[in-house]
C-alpha positions in Angstrom: -70.7 7.6 -14.1 -72.8 6.3 -17.0 -73.2 2.5 -17.5 -70.2 0.9 -19.0 -72.4 -0.7 -21.7 -72.8 2.7 -23.3 -69.1 2.7 -24.4 -67.3 1.0 -27.2 -66.8 -2.7 -26.9 -68.6 -3.0 -23.5 -72.3 -3.2 -24.4 -74.2 -6.4 -24.0 -76.0 -6.0 -27.2 -76.3 -8.4 -30.1 -73.1 -9.9 -31.4 -71.1 -9.2 -28.2 -71.6 -12.7 -26.8 -72.2 -11.2 -23.3 -75.4 -11.7 -21.3 -76.5 -9.0 -18.9 -74.9 -10.6 -15.9 -71.6 -11.0 -17.7 -71.8 -7.3 -18.9 -72.3 -6.3 -15.3 -69.3 -8.3 -14.2 -67.2 -6.7 -16.9 -68.3 -3.3 -15.9 -67.5 -3.9 -12.2 -64.1 -5.2 -13.2 -63.2 -2.2 -15.3 -64.4 0.2 -12.7 -62.5 -1.4 -9.9 -59.3 -2.5 -11.7 -56.1 -0.8 -10.4 -55.0 0.1 -14.0 -56.4 3.2 -15.6 -58.8 2.6 -18.4 -59.7 5.3 -20.9 -61.8 5.1 -24.1 -62.1 7.5 -27.0 -64.5 7.5 -30.0 -63.7 7.7 -33.7 -63.2 11.5 -33.4 -60.8 11.2 -30.5 -63.3 12.4 -27.9 -63.2 10.9 -24.4 -66.0 8.5 -24.0 -65.0 6.8 -20.7 -62.5 7.0 -17.9 -62.6 4.6 -14.9 -61.8 5.9 -11.4 -58.1 5.0 -11.6 -57.8 7.1 -14.8 -59.6 10.0 -13.3 -57.4 9.9 -10.2 -54.2 9.9 -12.2 -55.3 12.7 -14.5 -56.9 14.8 -11.7 -60.3 15.2 -13.3 -63.9 14.7 -12.3 -65.8 12.7 -14.7 -68.0 15.5 -16.0 -64.9 17.6 -16.6 -63.2 15.0 -18.9 -66.0 13.2 -20.9 -66.6 14.6 -24.3 -63.3 16.5 -24.6 -60.8 15.9 -27.3 -58.3 13.4 -25.9 -55.1 14.7 -27.5 -55.8 18.4 -26.9 -56.6 17.6 -23.2 -54.0 15.1 -22.0 -51.3 14.8 -24.7 -50.7 18.1 -26.4 -47.4 19.2 -24.9 -44.1 17.4 -24.2 -42.5 17.7 -20.7 -39.9 20.2 -22.1 -42.8 22.5 -23.2 -42.7 21.9 -26.9 -45.9 21.1 -28.7 -46.7 17.4 -29.4 -48.5 17.3 -32.8 -51.5 15.0 -32.9 -50.2 13.5 -36.2 -47.2 12.2 -34.2 -49.2 10.9 -31.3 -49.3 7.1 -31.1 -52.0 7.0 -28.4 -55.0 7.2 -30.8 -53.4 5.6 -33.8 -55.2 2.3 -33.4 -58.4 3.9 -34.5 -57.0 4.3 -38.0 -54.5 1.5 -38.3 -56.1 -1.3 -36.3 -52.8 -2.0 -34.6 -52.1 -2.4 -30.9 -49.7 0.2 -29.5 -47.6 -0.3 -26.4 -45.5 2.6 -25.1 -43.3 2.1 -22.0 -42.4 5.7 -21.4 -44.6 8.7 -22.1 -46.2 11.6 -20.4 -49.8 12.7 -19.9 -51.0 16.1 -18.8 -53.0 16.4 -15.6 -55.9 18.8 -15.0 -53.5 21.1 -13.2 -51.1 21.3 -16.1 -48.4 19.1 -14.6 -47.0 16.1 -16.5 -47.3 12.6 -15.1 -45.1 9.7 -16.4 -47.1 6.8 -17.8 -46.8 3.6 -19.7 -49.7 2.5 -21.8 -51.2 0.2 -24.4 -53.8 1.3 -26.9 -56.0 -1.1 -28.8 -58.7 -0.6 -31.5 -62.4 -1.4 -30.7 -65.5 -1.0 -32.7 -67.6 2.0 -31.8 -71.1 3.0 -32.7 -70.0 5.7 -35.1 -66.7 4.2 -36.3 -63.4 2.8 -35.0 -62.6 3.7 -31.4 -59.8 2.9 -29.0 -59.4 1.8 -25.5 -56.2 2.8 -23.6 -55.0 1.1 -20.5 -52.3 3.1 -18.6 -50.3 3.3 -15.4 -48.7 6.1 -13.5 -44.9 5.2 -13.5 -43.8 7.9 -11.0 -42.9 5.3 -8.3 -41.3 3.0 -10.9 -39.2 5.8 -12.3 -38.2 6.8 -8.8 -37.2 3.3 -8.0 -35.2 3.0 -11.3 -33.5 6.3 -10.5 -32.5 4.9 -7.1 -31.2 1.8 -8.7 -29.2 3.8 -11.2 -27.8 6.1 -8.5 -26.9 3.1 -6.3 -25.2 1.4 -9.2 -23.3 4.6 -10.1 -22.3 5.0 -6.4 -21.1 1.4 -6.3 -19.2 1.9 -9.6 -17.6 5.1 -8.1 -16.7 3.2 -4.9 -15.1 0.4 -7.0 -13.2 3.0 -9.0 -12.0 4.7 -5.8 -11.0 1.3 -4.3 -9.1 0.4 -7.5 -7.4 3.7 -7.6 -6.4 3.3 -3.9 -5.1 -0.2 -4.6 -3.2 1.1 -7.7 -1.8 4.0 -5.7 -0.6 1.7 -2.9 0.9 -0.6 -5.5 2.8 2.3 -7.1 4.1 3.3 -3.7 5.4 -0.2 -3.1 7.0 -0.3 -6.6 8.6 3.1 -6.0 9.9 1.9 -2.6 11.4 -1.2 -4.2 13.1 0.9 -6.9 14.4 3.3 -4.3 15.8 0.4 -2.3 17.6 -0.9 -5.4 19.0 2.6 -6.1 20.3 3.1 -2.6 21.8 -0.4 -2.6 23.7 0.4 -5.8 24.8 3.8 -4.6 26.2 2.3 -1.4 28.0 -0.5 -3.3 29.3 1.7 -6.0 29.9 4.8 -3.9 30.7 4.8 -0.2 31.6 1.1 0.0 34.0 1.3 -3.0 35.7 4.4 -1.4 36.1 2.5 1.8 37.6 -0.5 -0.1 40.1 1.9 -1.7 40.9 3.3 1.7 41.4 -0.2 3.1 43.8 -1.0 0.2 45.7 2.2 0.8 46.0 1.5 4.5 47.4 -2.0 3.8 50.0 -0.6 1.5 50.9 2.1 4.1 51.2 -0.6 6.8 53.5 -2.6 4.6 55.7 0.4 3.9 55.9 1.8 7.4 59.1 0.9 9.4 57.7 2.4 12.7 55.9 0.0 15.0 53.7 2.7 16.5 52.7 3.9 13.1 52.0 0.4 11.9 49.8 -0.2 14.9 47.7 2.9 14.2 47.4 1.9 10.6 46.3 -1.6 11.6 43.6 -0.1 13.9 42.4 2.2 11.1 42.3 -0.8 8.8 40.2 -2.8 11.3 37.7 0.1 11.6 37.6 0.4 7.8 36.8 -3.3 7.5 34.0 -2.9 10.1 32.6 0.1 8.2 32.6 -2.0 5.0 30.9 -4.8 6.7 28.3 -2.4 8.2 27.6 -0.9 4.7 27.2 -4.4 3.2 24.7 -5.3 5.9 22.9 -2.0 5.4 22.8 -2.6 1.6 21.5 -6.2 2.2 18.8 -4.8 4.4 17.6 -2.4 1.7 17.4 -5.2 -1.0 19.6 -8.2 -0.8 21.4 -8.9 -4.1 20.8 -12.6 -3.5 17.0 -11.9 -3.6 17.4 -10.3 -7.0 19.6 -13.0 -8.5 18.5 -16.2 -6.7 14.9 -15.4 -5.7 13.1 -16.1 -2.4 14.6 -19.5 -1.8 18.2 -18.3 -1.9 17.5 -15.1 0.0 15.7 -16.8 2.8 18.3 -19.6 3.1 21.0 -16.8 3.4 18.8 -14.9 5.9 18.2 -17.8 8.2 21.8 -19.0 8.1 22.7 -16.2 10.4 19.6 -16.3 12.6 20.2 -16.4 16.4 18.0 -19.6 16.7 17.5 -22.7 14.7 15.1 -22.2 11.7 13.8 -25.2 9.7 12.9 -24.5 6.1 10.3 -25.7 3.6 10.8 -23.6 0.5 9.6 -23.8 -3.1 12.1 -22.8 -5.8 10.0 -20.5 -8.0 10.4 -16.9 -9.1 7.6 -14.3 -8.7 7.0 -10.7 -9.5 9.8 -8.6 -7.9 7.4 -6.7 -5.7 5.9 -9.9 -4.4 9.4 -11.4 -3.7 10.5 -8.3 -1.8 7.2 -8.2 0.2 7.5 -11.9 1.1 11.2 -11.6 2.0 10.8 -8.6 4.3 7.8 -10.3 5.8 9.9 -13.3 6.7 12.8 -11.1 7.9 10.7 -8.9 10.1 8.8 -11.9 11.5 12.0 -13.7 12.4 13.3 -10.5 14.0 10.2 -10.4 16.2 10.6 -14.0 17.1 14.2 -13.4 18.2 13.4 -10.2 20.2 10.0 -10.9 21.8 8.8 -14.5 21.7 11.3 -16.3 23.9 11.3 -19.1 21.3 13.9 -21.8 21.0 13.2 -22.7 17.3 11.3 -21.3 14.4 10.2 -22.5 10.9 9.7 -20.8 7.5 7.5 -22.2 4.8 7.1 -20.9 1.3 4.4 -22.5 -0.9 2.1 -21.9 -3.8 -1.5 -22.5 -3.0 -3.6 -22.2 -6.1 -3.0 -18.7 -7.3 -1.4 -17.4 -4.1 2.1 -17.2 -2.7 2.1 -18.3 0.9 4.8 -17.3 3.3 4.6 -18.6 6.8 6.7 -18.1 9.9 6.1 -20.1 13.1 7.8 -20.3 16.4 7.5 -22.2 19.7 7.6 -19.1 21.9 5.2 -17.7 24.5 2.7 -16.5 21.9 0.5 -13.5 22.4 1.1 -11.7 19.1 -1.6 -9.0 18.8 -1.8 -6.4 16.0 -3.8 -4.1 18.3 -0.9 -3.8 20.8 1.7 -2.5 18.5 2.5 -1.1 15.1 4.8 -4.0 13.9 2.1 -6.4 12.9 -0.2 -3.7 11.6 2.7 -2.5 9.4 3.2 -6.0 8.1 -0.5 -6.2 7.3 -0.5 -2.8 5.6 2.5 -3.6 3.4 0.9 -6.9 2.3 -2.5 -5.2 1.6 -0.8 -2.8 -0.7 -0.2 -5.8 -3.0 -3.7 -7.3 -2.5 -2.2 -9.6 0.2 -3.4 -10.6 3.6 -1.9 -11.3 7.0 -3.2 -14.2 9.2 -2.2 -14.8 12.8 -2.7 -18.2 14.5 -2.1 -18.7 18.2 -2.2 -22.4 18.9 -3.4 -23.4 22.3 -0.1 -25.0 23.2 1.8 -21.8 22.7 3.8 -20.2 19.9 2.6 -18.0 17.0 2.1 -18.7 13.3 2.2 -15.7 11.0 0.9 -16.3 7.5 1.2 -13.9 4.5 -0.9 -14.6 1.4 -0.1 -12.7 -1.8 -1.4 -13.1 -5.4 1.1 -15.3 -7.1 1.8 -13.2 -10.3 4.7 -14.4 -12.3 7.5 -11.8 -13.0 6.3 -10.9 -16.6 2.8 -9.9 -15.6 3.5 -6.9 -13.5 7.0 -5.5 -14.2 8.2 -2.4 -12.4 7.8 0.4 -14.9 9.8 3.6 -15.0 6.6 5.5 -14.3 6.1 3.6 -11.1 9.6 4.4 -10.0 
């Protein structure tokens, strides 16, 4: 490689302000710098390329020096279309005196392949007229890293979209279930239950009109069975969706629920209305938790607490039983957790050292107007 002082802007001659030792230091810096350095004369011929430039472009020094720069490394775009020299910014500083910076471009290697680069090109005085020095970098690794970042971001966005769609799908299922509970409750009340009430009235009239004791006894028995059937239907309808929950909210529904519990239940309840889906989820959480307490815990007392904590509705059921509630040993607690998760809720289980169990449901405390049940969801 010829001495660097032979090329534009690097000589130690008069007017440069560089003594020979400084020129040697500059030459060593340019030769060893990691960036590629490339110089062209006023006619656009390659005057100099440091080792980094030669490595990126795939040339030996004698193969590159003296060749026309644009026709050698910049004549064709990656898609194969010609790149006119008049449109090329690389050598423009020779004529305009401006400094050009390009973040994304392509040079052509000795083997004809394209290499992605970013570069800056600056004007320098040359022995025969304005010249230019180009400093460039191979951006292959950078582009690969950026592609990985974009792909990772796209995958994360897709994962978020899938998670949101899953959440929305589960919420639609919960909404549809609630609507179906309402429909079945209305059908039982307006259909089978009403028919049984009519039968009961007819039996009462028949009993009053019958002079025969045996017939009256049979009618009385049929009337008792009819009343039991009506009571069973009412209980079934209440289990689907208690009307007290619809009309009085969680406080009234849980007060009614615990009034007929088989063990004492202390209450600490807020009096606030929420989204119907949340009210139904909280109610059935409490109902199922109290059923589990009565069946499995051996408890002598229980408590129910409803509270708003920041932007959450908290429903808590505690008992003084033997403890040991474990979602891994049965489907009941897992089912509770799944139904809460469908509404972005969570289930927490505390097992105090002294015995007993505390189940805690947390649900986003949306007021009724924010997420009404739409016909589409039903």
